[in-house]
N, C-alpha and C positions, 0 to 999 in steps of 0.2 A: 103378193101378200106382204103385209107389214106387221112387225111385232115390236111392241113398246114395253120396256120393263119399267113399270111405275114404282114397284116395291117388291122386295123378296125377303125371304127369311134367312138365306144362307148363300155364300158365294157359290156360283155355278148352278144356281136354281133355274135360271132361264137360259136354255141352249137351243139354238135354231140349227136344224140340219135339213139340207135339201139335196136332191140328186145333183151330183157333179161339183159340189162345194164342200169345203171342210166345215166342221161345226163352228158356229159363232156363239160365244158366250156373251150375254148381255148383263151388265151391271145396272142398277137403278139409274134412270136418266139416259139410257142408251137405247137405240132403236136400230132395226135392220129392215130394209125393204128388199124383196127378192122378186125378180121377173126374168122372163126369157130375154136373152141379150138383144134380140132383134126388136123387142118392144121398148127396151130401156135405153133410149138414146141419151137421156139425161134424167137425173132424179126428178126434175120438175115435171116430166111427162108421166111418171108413175106415182107421184106423191098422192096419197089417199086422204090426207088430212092437212089441208093447206093453211089452216088457222093455227097450227102448232109451229112454234119457233124451233129451228134446227141450227146447229153449228158443227163445223169440222166434218162435213160430209166426205166420206172416202168411198170411191167407187172401185169395184173389182169385177172383172169378167173372166169366167173360167168354164170351159165345157158347155158353152151356150147359155150360161146362167149369169145374170148381172146381179150384184149385191151392192147396196148402198148402206153404209153403217155410219151413224152419227150420234152426237149428243142431241137431246131434245129437252125443251123446257116443260117440266112437269106442271107448273102453274098454267101455262098456256094450254096444255092438254086437258087439264081440269076444266078450264073455261070453254074449250072447243067441243068437248065430247059430253053430250047431254047426260048420259047415265052417270058419268063421274061427277058432274056438277050437281046432280040430284042427290048424290051421297051426302053432300055437305048440308043439305036441307032436310035430310031424313030425320024422323023421330025414333026410328028403330035403334035400339041400344047397340046391337052388333054392327050395324052399318055405320053408326057414328064412330065406333071404336076403330073400324077399318079406315074411315075417312081421316081420323086423327093420326093413324099410322102413316097414311099416305102423305099427310101434311108434314109430319116429322121427317120422313124420307126426303120430301121436296126441299125442306130447309137445309138438311145435311148436304144434299147434292148441290144445291145452289151455293152454299158457303164453301164447300170443298173444291168447286170448279170455277169459282168467280173470276179467276185470272185467265180463263180459257177463251175469252172473246164473247161477243154478243150473239144472241139467238136471232135468227131472221126467218120470216115466213118464206116458203118457196112455192111460188105460184107457177102454173103452166103458162108458158109464153103465149101471148095473144097473136093470132095470125092476122095480118092485114093484107088487103088486096093491093096489088101494084098496078099502076097504069102504064 
């Protein structure tokens, strides 16, 4: 399972807890993927949204559970996830207000973390046959 914090209203609003791991608090622009350690050889194998850009991926394994925590690009998430993209085309007043909040959060996160490196898409490695 993966959790992405796109926007929140207060520090500590998004906390992920799974059996065998300590609680992980996510600020906007942060993500966590959680899987069983035997499935999670590398983040590339469990990444559920390959079109999102990630950076600073940190892996941890504890009690048979693997976690991958990283920054993610909110603009690339908006582009990659159809319901998010649709929010920006909506005529509904409440949806537009939420989309504007998301846009403002994206700008703040992008500006405040601009020196943290580039975002990169993480694709599952392709298997090739050997002769």
